[in-house]
C-alpha positions in Angstrom: 68.1 109.6 105.7 71.3 110.7 107.4 71.8 107.2 108.9 71.3 105.6 105.5 73.8 108.0 103.9 76.4 107.2 106.6 75.8 103.5 106.1 76.2 103.8 102.3 79.4 105.8 102.8 80.9 103.2 105.2 80.1 100.4 102.7 81.7 102.2 99.8 84.8 103.0 101.9 85.1 99.5 103.2 84.8 98.1 99.6 87.7 100.4 98.5 89.9 99.5 101.5 91.1 96.1 100.1 92.5 93.2 102.0 94.8 93.8 105.0 98.0 91.7 104.9 97.1 90.3 108.3 94.4 88.3 106.5 97.2 85.9 105.5 98.8 85.6 108.9 98.0 81.9 109.2 99.0 81.0 105.7 102.0 78.7 105.1 104.8 78.6 104.2 105.7 81.6 106.3 107.5 84.3 104.3 110.9 85.3 105.7 112.2 88.0 103.3 115.9 87.5 104.1 115.6 83.8 103.7 113.6 83.8 100.4 115.4 86.8 98.8 118.9 85.4 99.2 121.2 84.2 96.5 120.1 84.3 92.8 116.5 84.2 91.7 114.8 84.3 88.3 111.5 85.9 87.6 109.2 86.1 84.6 106.4 88.6 84.2 103.9 90.5 82.1 102.4 94.0 82.1 98.7 94.1 81.2 96.9 97.3 80.3 93.7 97.9 82.2 91.7 96.2 79.4 93.7 93.0 80.0 95.9 93.2 76.9 99.5 92.0 77.5 101.6 95.0 76.5 105.0 93.8 77.7 106.7 90.6 78.7 110.0 90.4 80.6 112.5 88.3 82.5 114.4 89.4 85.6 117.6 88.0 87.2 117.9 89.0 90.9 121.0 88.7 93.0 120.1 89.2 96.6 122.3 89.4 99.7 121.9 90.5 103.4 123.9 92.1 106.2 121.8 91.9 109.3 118.4 93.4 108.7 119.5 95.2 105.5 119.2 93.5 102.1 120.2 94.4 98.6 118.2 93.1 95.6 120.0 93.7 92.3 117.4 93.3 89.6 118.3 93.1 85.9 115.3 93.2 83.5 115.2 92.1 79.9 112.0 93.0 78.0 110.6 91.2 75.0 111.6 94.1 72.8 115.3 93.8 73.9 115.2 96.8 76.3 117.2 96.3 79.5 116.8 98.0 82.9 118.4 97.6 86.3 116.9 98.4 89.7 118.8 98.0 92.9 116.6 97.8 96.0 117.8 98.3 99.6 115.4 96.7 102.1 115.5 97.4 105.8 113.5 95.7 108.5 112.1 98.2 110.9 111.8 97.8 114.7 108.0 97.3 114.4 108.6 94.4 112.0 107.6 96.4 108.9 109.9 96.9 105.9 111.1 100.0 104.1 112.7 99.8 100.7 114.5 102.3 98.5 115.7 102.3 94.9 116.9 105.0 92.5 113.6 105.1 90.5 111.4 104.9 93.6 110.1 108.2 95.0 110.6 108.2 98.7 110.3 104.8 100.3 108.4 101.6 99.6 106.5 100.6 102.8 105.6 97.0 103.4 104.4 94.5 105.9 104.6 90.7 106.0 102.1 88.3 107.5 102.0 84.6 107.0 103.0 83.9 103.4 102.3 87.4 102.1 104.1 90.7 101.6 102.1 93.9 100.8 104.1 96.9 99.5 103.0 100.4 98.4 105.3 102.8 96.7 105.6 105.3 93.9 107.8 104.4 90.9 109.3 106.9 88.4 108.4 105.1 85.2 110.0 106.2 81.9 107.6 106.0 78.9 108.6 107.4 75.5 111.0 110.0 76.9 108.7 111.2 79.7 108.9 110.0 83.3 105.6 109.4 85.1 105.2 108.9 88.9 103.0 105.8 89.2 101.6 104.4 92.4 102.1 100.6 92.9 100.0 98.4 95.2 102.2 95.4 95.3 101.3 91.9 96.7 103.6 88.9 96.9 102.6 85.4 98.1 105.1 82.6 98.9 103.7 79.5 97.2 106.4 77.1 98.4 110.1 77.3 99.5 111.2 78.1 95.9 108.3 79.9 94.3 106.7 83.3 94.8 103.8 84.9 93.0 103.6 88.7 92.6 100.7 91.0 91.5 101.1 94.8 91.3 98.3 97.2 90.5 99.5 100.4 88.9 97.6 103.7 89.1 97.9 107.4 88.6 95.6 109.9 90.3 93.6 106.9 91.5 93.0 105.7 87.9 94.0 102.1 87.2 96.7 101.9 84.5 97.2 98.1 84.5 98.8 95.2 86.4 102.1 93.5 86.6 102.2 89.8 87.3 105.4 87.9 88.0 106.5 84.6 89.4 109.9 84.2 91.1 111.9 81.0 91.3 114.9 80.5 93.5 117.9 78.9 91.8 119.0 75.7 93.5 
């Protein structure tokens, strides 16, 4: 019985673990963050509640630049209801090849790793909703589709409970 319980626990935990970014190590094109996030990019996205309903649509203009291994991504959001937001990320490549990111509305640091065509970030965002700020966990995946296009899916949760998903696609300006 004890062996069966241990096996069941291992299966449950492995099912919750998700995909490791190294799963994408052989996928092409290879994502080079400073190369892709450089210059001006446009992005379009939606936020879906956990039941699948699209609750918000938005467009983002991103102006990105680099000095060595440190990048700045100046994001300007315009939502379908006219609301505007701005987030400025500072990204830094770490000696082990991972990435750290900070922004004014991110608690602590975003921590990410790249492998092949994929980037996997995790971070906590301070999200304002109706006058209250909530700390929401983001499990953020990006996949480079071709030299100009990237797909992004982020799962949002609080206390381990799914709140919804953000889906975006990025297009580099030529």
